[in-house]
N, C-alpha and C positions, 0 to 999 in steps of 0.2 A: 641820504635817504634812499632806500632800496627800490628797484623798479618792479614792474609787473613781471611775473613768471611767464615764460612762454609755455602754453598749455596745448594739449590735444595734438601733439606731433604725430604724424602718420608715416613719414619717410625722411631719410637723409642720405646724402652722398658725400663720401670723403674724397676730397679733390686737392691733393697736395696740402697747402696750409689752410684751405677753406673747407667748410662743411656747408652744403646746400640743404635747406630745411623747408618742408611744407607742414601745414598744420590744418586741422579741421576748422579751427575757429578763426583763421586768417585767410583772406583771399589774396595771399602774397607768397612770393618766394623770398626767403631769407638767406643771407650769407653770414656765416659765423667764422671769423678769422681766429685760428687756434693760437698762433703766437701772441697776438694782441688781445685775444679774448673779447673781441667786439662782435656784437650782434646787430646787423644792419639790414635794411630793406633793400632787395635787389630790384624787384618789380611787383606791381600790382596786377592781378589777373584782369584781363579784359572783361567787360560786361557781356555775358553770353549765358544761355540756359545752363543753370546748375553751377555757376562759378562763384556764388556768393558765400556758401557755407558747405564744407565738406566736399569740395570740388574734385580733388584728386587723391588717390590712395598711394601712388607710387611715383617715383621719379627715376630716370636713368640719364646718364650723361655720355654722349659720343662726340668726341672732339670738342667743338665750341658750341654745342647745342645741348640743351636739357629737354627731355621728353616727359610729358605729364600724362600719366595713365588715369583715366577718369574713374571717379567713384559716383558723384552726382552730376558732374559735367556731361554735357551731350557728346562731346568730341574729344579726341586725342589732341593735345596741344604740344608745340615745341617752342622754345625760347632760344634765340640767338644771343650768345654772350657778348659778341662783338658789336652787332648792330643794336642790342638792347631792345629787341622787339619780339613779341609773342604772336604765334600764328596757330590757327585751328586747322585740323585735318578732317575733311569729311570722310565719314565711314558709311559704306553702303550696306548697312545691316541694321535692323530694328533691335535696339537694346533696351533693357528695363531702366527705369529712372535711377534705381540704386544697383550698382554693378559689383561683381566680383571678378576683377580682370587682373590676371598675372602677366608677367612679361619676362622674356629671356632675350639674350643678345647673342647673335652669331655673326661675326664680321661686320658688314655695314647694315645688316638687317636687324630690326627689332620684331620679335614675334609676340604679339599680345594675345593671350588666351583668355577668352571670355567664357564664363560659366553660366549656363541656363539663359539663353541658348548657347550650347558649346560651339565655339567657332575660333579659328585662328586668323588674326589680322596681321598680315606681313607688311612691314613698313620698310621701304627703301629710304635710308636716311640721306642719300645723295640726291635722288630724283624727287623725293617726297611723295612717291606713289604708294597708295595702300591697296592691298589685294586681300579679299576675304575668302576663306575656305571654311565652309560649314560642315560640321561633323554630323554624318547621317546616323544619329543614334536614337532618334525619337521613339522608334518602335521598341527600344529596350528599357526605357526609363519610365518611372512613375512620376508623371508631371506634378501631382499634388505634393508628393514628398520633396522632389527636387526643388520646388518653389519654396519650401520651408528651410531646407538645409544647404542650399547652394552657397550661402555666405560663409559657411564653416570651412570650405575648402582652402587649403594652403596653396602657396605659389607652385606652379608647375616646375619641372626641372628639365634640363637639356643635357644629353650625353651622346657623343659621337653623331651629332646631327639629328638625333631623335628627341622630341619633346614628349614628356610623360605627364599624365594626370589621371585622377580616378573620379568615380562618382558613386552615388548611393547603391547602384544596381550591381555592385561587385564587378565593375569593369575597369580595366586599365586601358586608357585611350592613348594611342601613340601617333604622333604626326611626324612623318619623315620629311625633313626640310629639303632634302635633295630631290626626292620624287614628288614632293608636295602632295602626299597622299596619307590617308588615315588608315589605321588598323586597330583592331580591338582584341584584347585578351581577357577572357572571363576568368575571374579569381575564385576558382572552386576550392571549397574547403575552409572558408572563413566561418567563424562562430556566429551564430544567429541570436546571441543573447540580447535582451532588451536594454534600454537605457532609461531607467525609471526616472532619474533626476531631470530629464528633459520633457517628460510627458505634459506637465503644466505649461511649460514655456512654449512648446511647439504645438500643443493641442492635439496630439496623436501619439500612438505607440510607435516606437522606433527601435530598430535593431542597431547594433554597433556597426559603423561604417568607416571605410577608409577615407581619410581627409587629406593625406599627403603622400607624395612619392619622392624619394631621394635616391639617386644613383651614386654610390660611394665605392670607389676603387673596383668598378665593374660589378658590384652587387646591388641589386634593387632592394631598397628598404621601403616598407610601407608602414604607415602608422595610423591608428584609428582614433575615433572621437574619445574612446575610453582609455586610450594610452596603450593599447596592445600594439606590439611591434612585430613585423614579419620580414623575412627574407624571401625573395621570390626569383626563381629562375624558370625551371620547367614546372615547379610545383610550389605551393605555399608552405612555408615553414615558420611557425610561430616561435619567437625567441622566448625561452624559459630560463630566467636567471634570477638568483636570489635577491639581487639588487632591486628588482621590480616588485618584490613582494611587499605588500602594504603601500605601494606607491599610488595605486589607483584607489583612492579612498575619498569620496566626496561627502560622506555622511556628516563630517564635522563642519562643513561649510554650507550655508544656506544659499539657495538659488544660483548655484554655479551652472552657467550655460556654455562656458568656453570649453575647448578641448583640453584634455590632460596635458598634452605636449603642445607648446606653441610652435616649435620647429625642431628639425634635426639639421645641424649645421656642421660643415666640414672645416677643420683647421688642420693643415698639414696631413699627417697620417692618422688622424683621429676624427671620430664622428661624435659630436656632442648632442645630447638629448636635453633640450631646454623646456622645462615645465612651464605651463601657463600660470600656475598659482602655488605650486609647492616649492619647498626650499631645498630640494635635492637635485644635484646635477650629475648626470651619468655620462661616462665616456666609453666609446667602443674603440679599443686600441687595435689598429689594423695590423701591427707587428705581432703582438701576443695573441690576437684573435679573442680577447677577453673584455668583459665589461668591468668598469671600475667606477667607484664613487669618487668624485673630485671636487675641488674648490670648496673646502670646508668653510671659508669665509662667507660663502653664500648662504649658510644656514642661519636662520633667525626666525623669530615668531612672527607670523603673518596674520592679518585679520581679514577674513573674507576673501574676496577676489580682487583686492585693491592693487595687485601687481599684474593685472591682465595686460599683456604686452600688445603693442601695435607695431613694433618692428624688432627685428633680430638680425644683425649683420656682423660679419667678420671685419675687424679692423686690420688685423695682420694674422700671422700664424699662431699667435698666442693669446689674442684678445677678441672679445665679442662685445658689441654694444647692444643693449636692449632699451626700449623706452616703456616705462610703466605709465599707461594712459591715465589711470585714476589718481596716481600720485604726482603726475606732471613732472617726472624726472627721468634722467638716464641712469642706467647701471652699466659700468665698464667691468666686465669679468676678465681678470688677468690670471690665466691658468699657470703661467710660468712662475709667478710670485705668490700664487694663492691669495689674491687681493680682490675685493669687490668695492668699487668706488661709486658713490651716489652723487650725481651732478644735476643741479638745477640751472637753467639758462634764464637770465633776467635782462630786461630792457633798462639801460641806464637813462632813465627818463628826464632827469634834470641836469644832465651834463650838456654844457653850452656847445661844445664842439660837436658832440654826437647829434644834438638837435639841429644844428646848422646843416649837417650832412643828411639828415633824415627828416625833413620838414613834413613830408607826407605821412610818414610813420608816426611822428610826434602828434599830428592831428588825429590820426586814427586811434592812438593810445588815449588821447584826451577824451574822445567820444566814449571810449569803453569804460572809463573810470569816473565819469563825471558825477556819479551818485555815490561814490565811495569815500573820498577824502577831499574836503574843500581846500585845505592848505596846499595839498599836492597839486590839485587842479589849478589853483591860482599860479603856482610856480611854473607849471608846464605851460599854461596859457600865456604867461608873460614871456617865457622863452620863445614859444612858437610865434606869437604875434611880433615879438621884437625882431626875430630873424627874418620873418616874412616881410616886414616893413623896413628892414635895414636901419633900425634905430638902436639906440643904447640907453640903458637904464641909468639914472643918476640916484645918488643917496637921498636926495630931498623929495623923491617922488612919494606918493601916498602909500606905497607898499610897506614903508618902514624900514628901519635900519637892519633888522634881523633878516628880512627877505632879501634886502639888497646884498648883504654879506653872503647869503646862501647862493646868490646868483652870480657873484663876481669872485 
């Protein structure tokens, strides 16, 4: 009997044979063992403001600690894998209930970049001291618009000790980690065309705006909500390539509010353009300085925005993992072998050994499915209660011979 599918995954960390996982629907940290293909509970989040649903958007691992970047949680948390304890870190800045906070790592420091208000939170992972640096950009931004669009911004990036991000007001914001200071570069020359598909969703007229910055081989790449891509050094240069023709087309999909590109991600000497909902994958080859369409196995018919991703990460120099939030599955993009693999993670809910190791998780699963399948509930409840009370089932119990055989 198959288990429940793990849904609403927001971030993962590959850690040798293990994968650490967080999900909007679970106030838990999961561990998935790759060789054994076991999905188990590592810890339940402590009761604190915002930790019951959609608590964290990202996780990072440094040595024996995992850091949790908040989405609805009030604080940044960290979990010690040796002590098996989770701790909150107080932040001396007023943040909105729903956050868009990115994070980059440099040495022993984690830099969390919050959007609206724009600020850098520097965490010393040894002393556990947090220092806040506020970006003085209020006089340049339109607060009403930023309040609408700040959730669209992508992760910041770091290059040579400088952290880069953008905002709606055509500004590139740079934080120098060595001098601990901000600088601003105004991106003159960006097109001012409107984004009609978002007028109803956002309740206002909007121009196309830069949502992400990536530094690749010393070149700054910028990408916009509508999928326009630019290179930037002393001036803005929009990339014009035939591969992008017809790529930015939302007319065939209703109510699309996500960006055309989910991310630009570096693998080896290539930069890959990953779409949020289209089935075309484009590569920028740094050797030939050309754009190429790749991964033909990625092409298939899609319906609506069902593959709007919540994470995109490199596994190695040839593979990328994506998570399709609406399909509740992972996609592994293998560029070396031109393969696309679709993976679901399931809880083995009626496995006796697994239940014994995961009594807390078994009880949580029981509560989630109690209105779906009575037989499944009966089996899980018997396993859970049996392990909790250290009893054994016998064939002559009222559950019947078939249920007895299923459990033993």
